[in-house]
C-alpha positions as CSV (number, residue, x, y, z in Angstrom):
1,M,137.7,127.0,144.4
2,I,139.5,124.6,146.7
3,R,137.6,121.5,147.9
4,E,138.2,118.0,149.1
5,F,139.2,115.5,146.4
6,Q,136.4,113.1,145.4
7,A,136.6,109.7,143.7
8,S,134.9,111.2,140.7
9,D,137.9,113.5,140.3
10,A,140.3,110.6,139.7
11,Q,140.1,110.5,135.9
12,A,140.5,114.3,135.4
13,A,143.2,114.5,138.0
14,S,145.2,111.7,136.4
15,H,144.9,113.4,133.0
16,L,146.1,116.8,134.4
17,I,149.1,115.1,136.1
18,C,150.1,113.2,133.0
19,R,149.8,116.3,130.9
20,N,152.0,118.1,133.3
21,L,154.6,115.4,133.3
22,R,154.6,115.3,129.5
23,E,154.5,119.0,128.8
24,V,156.3,120.6,131.7
25,N,158.5,118.1,133.7
26,C,159.7,116.7,130.4
27,W,162.2,119.6,130.1
28,D,164.0,118.5,133.3
29,Y,163.8,114.7,133.2
30,P,164.5,112.0,130.6
31,L,161.5,110.5,128.7
32,E,161.9,107.1,130.4
33,V,161.5,108.8,133.8
34,I,158.4,110.7,132.7
35,E,156.8,107.5,131.3
36,Q,157.6,105.7,134.6
37,L,155.9,108.5,136.6
38,I,152.9,108.5,134.3
39,Q,152.4,104.8,135.2
40,E,152.2,105.8,138.8
41,Y,149.4,108.3,138.2
42,T,146.6,106.2,136.7
43,P,143.1,106.9,138.1
44,E,143.2,103.7,140.1
45,R,146.5,104.4,141.7
46,L,145.6,108.0,142.3
47,L,142.5,106.8,144.3
48,R,144.7,104.6,146.4
49,M,147.2,107.5,147.0
50,T,144.4,109.9,148.0
51,A,143.1,107.5,150.6
52,E,146.3,108.4,152.6
53,G,146.2,111.7,154.3
54,Y,144.1,114.5,152.8
55,T,143.8,115.6,149.2
56,F,142.7,119.0,147.9
57,T,141.3,119.7,144.5
58,F,141.3,123.1,142.9
59,E,138.2,123.3,140.7
60,K,137.7,125.9,138.0
61,G,134.5,125.9,135.9
62,G,133.5,122.5,137.4
63,I,136.7,120.9,136.2
64,P,139.6,119.8,138.5
65,T,142.6,122.0,137.5
66,G,144.9,121.3,140.4
67,I,145.6,118.7,143.1
68,L,147.6,118.5,146.3
69,R,148.0,115.7,148.8
70,I,149.2,116.1,152.3
71,L,149.8,113.5,154.9
72,P,151.4,113.2,158.4
73,A,154.8,111.7,158.8
74,Q,154.9,108.3,160.4
75,G,156.1,108.6,164.0
76,A,156.4,112.4,163.9
77,P,153.0,114.0,164.6
78,Q,154.2,117.5,164.1
79,V,155.6,116.8,160.6
80,Y,153.5,116.7,157.4
81,W,154.5,115.8,153.9
82,L,153.3,117.7,150.8
83,R,152.8,115.3,148.0
84,T,151.3,115.2,144.5
85,L,151.1,118.9,143.7
86,F,150.1,119.4,140.1
87,V,148.3,122.1,138.2
88,S,147.0,121.8,134.7
89,P,149.5,123.3,132.3
90,D,146.6,125.5,131.0
91,Y,146.5,127.2,134.4
92,H,150.1,127.6,135.3
93,G,151.1,131.0,136.6
94,Q,147.6,131.9,137.9
95,G,148.3,131.2,141.6
96,I,146.5,127.8,141.8
97,G,149.6,126.0,143.0
98,R,150.3,128.6,145.7
99,Q,146.7,128.4,146.9
100,L,146.8,124.7,147.1
101,V,150.1,124.8,149.1
102,E,148.6,127.4,151.4
103,A,145.6,125.2,152.0
104,G,147.8,122.2,152.7
105,E,149.9,124.2,155.2
106,Q,146.7,125.5,156.9
107,F,145.4,121.9,157.1
108,A,148.7,120.8,158.8
109,R,148.6,123.7,161.3
110,Q,145.0,122.8,162.2
111,K,146.1,119.2,162.9
112,G,149.0,120.4,165.1
113,G,151.7,120.3,162.4
114,A,154.8,122.5,162.9
115,V,156.8,121.6,159.9
116,V,156.0,120.7,156.3
117,R,158.5,118.7,154.2
118,L,158.5,117.8,150.6
119,C,160.6,116.4,147.8
120,A,160.6,119.0,145.0
121,S,161.2,118.1,141.4
122,L,163.8,120.1,139.4
123,T,160.8,121.7,137.7
124,A,159.1,122.8,141.0
125,H,162.2,123.6,143.0
126,R,162.1,127.4,142.5
127,F,158.4,127.5,143.0
128,Y,158.7,126.1,146.5
129,Q,161.6,128.4,147.3
130,K,159.4,131.4,146.5
131,L,156.9,130.0,149.0
132,G,159.4,129.9,151.8
133,Y,160.6,126.3,151.6
134,I,164.3,125.8,152.3
135,D,166.6,123.1,150.9
136,L,167.9,120.5,153.3
137,S,170.6,119.7,150.8
138,H,172.2,121.9,148.1
139,T,172.0,119.3,145.4
140,P,169.1,117.0,144.3
141,D,169.2,113.3,145.2
142,S,169.7,110.5,142.8
143,N,166.1,110.8,141.6
144,G,166.5,114.5,140.8
145,L,164.5,115.7,143.8
146,Y,165.3,118.3,146.5
147,L,164.4,117.6,150.0
148,M,162.9,120.8,151.4
149,K,161.0,122.0,154.5
150,K,159.1,124.9,155.9
151,D,158.6,125.8,159.5
152,L,154.9,126.7,160.0
153,S,155.5,128.8,163.1
154,I,157.3,131.5,161.1
């Protein structure tokens, strides 16, 4: 079930993000990068992040198992940014990430968004390609991220 993120989700969401970084993203990034990212996803910082834009939580059995944040681009009202998409490693491959992305895209459409952009990790790059996102560059940037977009009118 997808619902709005609540402050009480911060601890569980932080835990699932950190697990993902340590167990999944670790295959594509050096340990020092993973540890730096983990510091960015403490429950306190997550609460500050989720205050920007809108954050969806996927809940299964009363436990947050996925999170997605979407926010409008500054100065470009028809452009939205997908941020902070993570699904608990225990639930990968079950369609939760896809459902969260679709919920974010629907949210953007309802707010007048025409384009969604994102920075895909090496780990998630193919996932976003399968969902119709296209690369704006054929190589990742210096942080190992691919800038991608999707036209919502298609």
